[in-house]
N, C-alpha and C positions, 0 to 999 in steps of 0.2 A: 497475565500479560504476555507470557511467553509461550504457553501451551494450551491448545484447545482440546487435545486428546490426551491419551496416555503417553508414556515415555517412548524410548527407542526411535522408531522411524519418524514419529511425529515431531521429535525435537528438531529434525532437519526439515521435514515437510513444512512445519509451521514457522520456519524462518521466513516464509512468505506471509505468515499470518500473525506476526508478533504485534498485534494491536491489542486484543483482549482475549482472555480465556473464556470461552462460552461453556463453562462447566455448569450444565443445567442440573444441578444436584440439590442437596438440601441447602437451606439458607445458611450463610456464613455468619460466624460470630465476628463482628467487626470491632476494631479499636474505637474508643470513645470519641464522639464528635458532638458538639452542641448543634443538633439538627434544627432546633427552633431558630437559633441565630443564623444558621446557614440560609434558611428560608427568608429571613428578614433582610439579608444582605443582597439578595438578588431576586428579581421578580420576573414572572413568566410573561413573555410577549408571544401571543399565539399567532399562527398562520395556518393555512390549509392548502392542500394541493387538489385543485379541481379543474377539470377540462384541460388538462395538460399544462396548467400554470399554477404558480404559488401566488397567493394573495393574503393580505392581512398586515396588521401593524408590525408583527414580528419580522415578516419578510421585508417590509419597507425599511425597518430599522437596520436589518442586516445589510441590505444593499447600500445604505448610506455609509456604513462602516467599511464595506469592501472598497468603496470609491476613494477612501482615504489611503488605501494600502497599495503597495507596489508588488509585494509578494503575498499571496493568499495561500495559507497552508491548511489543508483539511486532514485531520487525524480521525480515521474511521474505525468502526467495527466492521471487519470484512464479512462478506456473505449476506448483506442485506440489500435487496434490489433497489430500494428507494434512494440509496446514497449516491450512486452514479447519476441518477436522474437529477437529484439536488445539485450535484457538482456541475452537470451540464447547464442547468439554468443559471447558476452563478457565472459560469464561463461566458454566457451570452452577454452579460452585463459587464463583467470584469475585463473581457477581451485580452487575455494573456497572449504573449508570444508563443508560449509552450505550456502544455500540460506535462508535469513532471511526475513520473509514476514509479511503482515498485516492481519494475522488470529490468532486465539488463539492456544495454544499448542496442544489441543485435536483435533481441526480441522486439524492442521498440520499433526498429526499422522495418521488420517483417510485419508487425502489427499494423503499421500505417498502410502497407500494401494490401493486406487482406481485408482490413476494415471497410474499404470503399466498395467492396463487392459482396453484398449480402447474399446474392444467389449462390455464392461459392462457400458460404460458411459451413454448411452441413458436411460437405465432402471433405473440407479441410480438417475439421475437427474429428471426423471419423478416423482419419489417418494420424492426426496429431492431437490426442485428447486434451492435453494440458499445455499446449505449446505456448500459450500466452499467460500462464498462471491465472490470476484473477480475471483477466480479459478473455478467458475461455467461457465466461458467463455472459448471457445475452445482454443484459442492460449495461454491463461494463464495455462490451464490444460496441454497443450502440453509442456509448460515450466516445469511444475512440473514433468511430465513424463521424460523429458530429464534429469532432475536432478537425478531422481532415477536410470535411466539407466547408468548414469555416476558416480554412488556412491557418489553423493552430497546430504547431508542431507537437510531437510527442517525444519527450526525453526520458530515457530509462536509466535508473541509478542503482541497479542491483547486481548481485553476483550472477553468474551464468545460470540460467534456468536448469536445474538438475533434473527436472521432469521432461525435458525435451532435448536430450543430448543428440538424438538423431537429427533433429532440425538444425542444431548447431553445426554438426559436421556436414550437413547438406549445404549450409551457407559457406562453410570453409571450403568445401569442394568447388562450389561455383565461383569462388573468388580466386582459387589457386590457378596458376598459369602452367606449371610443370605437370605433364601428363601423369607421371608416377604419383605425385602428391594428390592430384585430383582423384585417382583411383583409390589411394589410401583413405582419403576423407570419405568418399562415397561408400567404401567397404565398411568403415566405422559407422556411418549412418545406418546402413542395413543391420549391422550387428546390434547396435543399441536399440533400434526400433523393434527388432525381433525379441530382444530380451525384455524390454519394458512394456511393450504394447499390451500383453495379457494381464499385467499387474494392475492396470488402472481400475478394473472393475472389482477388485478384491482388496479392501483396505488391510486385510490380515497379511498381505504379501508386500506391503510397502517398504519393508526393510530390504527388499531384494532389488530396488532400483539400481541401475548400473553405476550411477554417480557415487554411491557409497563405497564402491570398490575401486574407484579411479585413483591411480597413484601419480604422484608428481614425476616419478621417473618415466612414466609413459608419455607425459607431456614433454619432458625434456628431450626424449628421443624424437618426437614429432617436431620440436623446435629445430633440432639439427637438420632434419629432412627439409624443413620449410625455411631454412636460413636464407635462401635466395628468392623467396617469395616476397610479396608486397608487405609494406608496413602493416596494413590492415590484417593480413593473414597471421602475421607473427603476433600482433597485439591480441587477436582473438585467442590464440593459444596461451599467451601470458595471462590473459584475463581468466581463462579456464583454470590454469594452474593456481592463480590467486584465490579461486573459489573453493578449492579442495578443503582447506581448513573449515570453511563454512559448512560444507556438506557433512563433514565428519563431526561437527559440533564441538570441535576442539576449543575454539575461542569465539567470543562474540565481537571483539575488537576488530578483527579483519573485515567483518561485514560492515561495520560502521565506517571503516576506512575506505572500503570500496564505494559505498554510497557517496561519501564526501568527495572522494577523488573524482568520481564521474561528474558530480555537479561542477567542480572546478574546471574539468575538461570542457563542459558545455558553455560555461559563462566566460571562459578566458578570452575568446575572440572579442568580447564586448568591453574588455578592460584594457585600456591603453595608457601610456604615460600621461599623467596630468588630466586625464579625461576618462569618464566611464559612462557608457550608454547601456547600463544594466536593463535588460528587458523585463517586462512584467511577467511574472511566473505564477502558475497555479499548481500547487503540489497536492497530491492525493496519495496518502500512505496510511499504513497502520499507525495508530495514534502515537505509540512510543517514539516513532521515528521523527515526528515533526513537532515535538514539544520544544520550547525554546531553552529549557534548562536541562540539567542532568539529574534531576530529582527522581525520575521514574526508573531509569536503567543504570544510573551511575556513569553513563557515558554521555558526552556531548555529541548528539546525533546530528543528522543532516539538517534537522530543523533549527538547531543552534547555529550551524554554519550559515544557513540561509539568513537567519536573523542578523548575524555579523556582517554579511555581505551587503545586505540592503541598507543597514545602518551606515555602513562605510560610504555610501553614495548619498547619504542624507535623506533616505526614504524610509517608509514604515512597512512592517509586516502585520498580518492579522492571522491568528491561530484559532481554528475552529475545531472543537471536539464534537463528533456526531455518533450517536448510537441509538438503536430503537428501544422502546419500552417493552413491548410484547409482540408476539406473532410467530414467525418462523425464521430460520437462519440456515444458510448452507455451510456445513461443517467441513466442506472441501474434499471429503473422501468417503466412499469411492466416487468415481466419475459416473454417478447414477443418481438422478434427481430424486428417485423414489426412496433412496437410502440416505443420501447426503443431507437432505433438507429435513431439519428437526424443529420441534416446538422450541420456542425461546421465551424466557421471562427474565428481565434484567435483575429481578430480586434473587434469582438463583445463579447469577453470574458473579463469581468471586472477585472480579476486578471492577465491577461497576455497581454492585448492590449498595455501596455507600452513597450513591447519588439518589437514594430513595426519597429524601426530602424534596428533590426536584421532580423525579419521575412520577411521584404520587400526585403531582399537580397537573400532569398532562393527560388529557382524555384521549381515548382511542381514535377519535375522528379529527385530531388536530396535531400540529407540530408545536413544540415549545422552544422558545429562544431564551437563554439565560445568560446574562452578562456576568462573567466571573471576575472582572477587574475590581469591583468594590470589595469582593471577598479577598482577593489578593492583597489589596491595600490594607484590609483589616488584619490579615496574617502578618504583614510586614510591621504594622504598628503595634501588634500584640493584643489588639482588642478582640481578635478571634483566634481560637486555638483548635487544632485537631491532632490527635495521636495517630491518625491513619496516614501512613506515609504515602500511599498511592493517591489518596484524595489531595494531600498536600502537593504532590507532584503535578497532578492535573491542574490544580488551581494556579500554581506558579507557572505552568507551561502553556496554558491556553487562555484565550481572551473570552471566548463564548462557548457554551454548550448548546447544541441543537439536538432535540429529542423528538423523533417521530413517535406518535402514540401507538402506531401499529405498523409493523414491517413484515415483508415477505422474503423468504429465502431466495437468493439469486439462483437462477437456473442455468445449468450447463447447456451448451448447444449440443444436443444429441440427435 
């Protein structure tokens, strides 16, 4: 759930990918679960994706459920190209005010500008290989473009993207008013771009990203220099400083706090005394972040906060877990499709293999929808039991599982 690769650099790099671990190794020995009973408590509803649309009883059932919700939260396996397509089709029906995603607010604002110009994608990503984290992949960027064309905002709830410090300081420089501060920010942009640009093609050097060496004292000095700049400039620097413990993997709680704090910032204008006009929101995050309980990570993540917010205004949320059965997956490093895209089989995935009673029911040419709510009720009543803590966490935290029978690895825009 926390790491897709080995230790060291990946612990920080995969702060962006804390959905599942795609360890495609030998099959795992899993805690005991009554798989026969699991199958009997939830039934597959199939649907297919043909000619650009989803059709089938499973899709129709899912749409009916989404229409009852005010917050729709998708917990994904990162790196599978079909998932943003699925998200986009749901968005057309759900019609949210905003797509809430796993990037920082400043990256989100830049993403909105770049996404509307497909002709400029290649040049932009040649200079900024991972500027938008997951949205540096083609189908993810297509999703962002779809949101903009349909007047759906994009909200970002993450720490500052440590893979694009150069772009961060470019934005800071453009926002600064004092010439000396502009020069300082643009000089840092060039410095970090020169240091980080060669690393993207070699995963063995990912420990060398500039963000890992960033010190709070450096940001404090910049804050002094920028003390007479705008609130936005100073907030950018404060947000960068708050991100440093996340980069160094000192604690997980700061990342949780950043995500929840940014969500509060976005929704606060809609909350007034004695009245709340909470907008419809569509969340798309790594699965751990949008579970409604703390059973998976021991932290109440942004999904739990979202649940509380929407319940406070008398509305409902719907939590959907989605991952592929077989195919390929983008493991995110290096920025080279020929290397980053690997074969994938859920049975070799240490975080998801326990769903085999369900994945075994899904054929390669279909998608399967499974309602977890009867299983959750059985867990609560004691009529169903599992010793697998992860499976327990998923069942308690999500309402549905969606399983595409075959998936393809997301492709970097190269």
